[in-house]
C-alpha positions in Angstrom: -17.6 -20.3 3.1 -16.4 -18.3 6.0 -17.8 -14.9 6.8 -15.3 -12.0 6.6 -14.6 -10.3 9.9 -14.8 -6.6 8.8 -13.5 -5.3 12.1 -10.3 -7.3 11.7 -10.1 -6.3 8.0 -10.4 -2.6 8.9 -7.8 -2.8 11.8 -5.4 -4.9 9.7 -5.9 -2.6 6.8 -5.1 0.4 8.9 -2.0 -1.3 10.2 -0.9 -2.2 6.7 -1.6 1.4 5.6 0.6 2.7 8.5 3.4 0.4 7.3 2.9 1.6 3.7 3.1 5.2 4.9 6.3 4.6 6.8 7.9 2.8 3.8 6.8 5.7 1.5 8.3 8.3 3.9 11.6 6.5 4.2 11.9 5.8 0.5 10.6 9.0 -1.0 11.5 11.6 1.6 14.8 10.2 3.1 16.3 8.3 0.3 15.0 9.7 -3.0 14.2 13.3 -2.0 16.9 14.9 -4.2 16.1 12.8 -7.2 12.4 13.5 -6.9 13.2 17.3 -6.7 15.5 17.2 -9.7 12.9 15.2 -11.7 10.1 17.6 -10.8 12.3 20.6 -11.6 13.1 19.1 -15.0 9.3 18.8 -15.7 8.8 22.4 -14.7 6.8 21.5 -11.5 7.4 22.6 -7.9 10.2 20.5 -6.2 8.2 20.0 -3.0 4.7 18.6 -2.5 1.8 20.6 -1.1 0.0 19.6 2.1 -3.0 18.5 0.1 -0.9 16.2 -2.0 0.7 14.7 1.1 -2.7 14.1 2.7 -3.9 12.5 -0.6 -1.0 10.1 -0.6 -1.5 9.2 3.1 -5.2 8.5 2.5 -4.4 6.4 -0.6 -1.9 4.3 1.4 -4.5 3.6 4.1 -7.1 2.6 1.5 -4.6 0.4 -0.3 -3.8 -1.3 3.0 -7.5 -2.0 3.6 -7.9 -3.3 0.1 -4.9 -5.6 0.4 -6.2 -7.1 3.7 -9.7 -7.5 2.3 -8.2 -9.3 -0.7 -6.2 -11.6 1.5 -9.3 -12.4 3.7 -11.3 -13.1 0.5 -8.6 -15.5 -0.9 -7.8 -17.2 2.4 -10.8 -19.5 2.7 -10.3 -20.7 -0.9 -6.5 -21.2 -0.9 -5.5 -21.6 2.7 -3.6 -19.4 5.1 0.0 -18.1 4.8 2.3 -17.1 2.0 1.6 -20.3 0.0 -1.9 -18.9 -0.7 -0.3 -15.9 -2.4 2.0 -18.2 -4.4 -0.9 -20.4 -5.5 -2.9 -17.3 -6.5 -0.1 -15.8 -8.5 -0.3 -16.5 -12.3 2.2 -19.0 -13.6 4.6 -17.6 -16.3 6.7 -19.8 -18.5 
């Protein structure tokens, strides 16, 4: 079994986290901002997020990116490289 290169997992995870943060910004701030504000107002909550909440979401996206890259690097030696590894790992539904 191959050893996991933790430096590459960390760098790849940070890159994946950056991509996740960009996607979150585009979707939640540019596209759905009005809908989120209306939904939060309907719940009796503030329409905008605080700085602490934004930092928490950014950190969670980076941690999720690292977790995704670690999972891929753990699966790769067993199932092979590329998208086919993900397809073989996915459960079959009928």
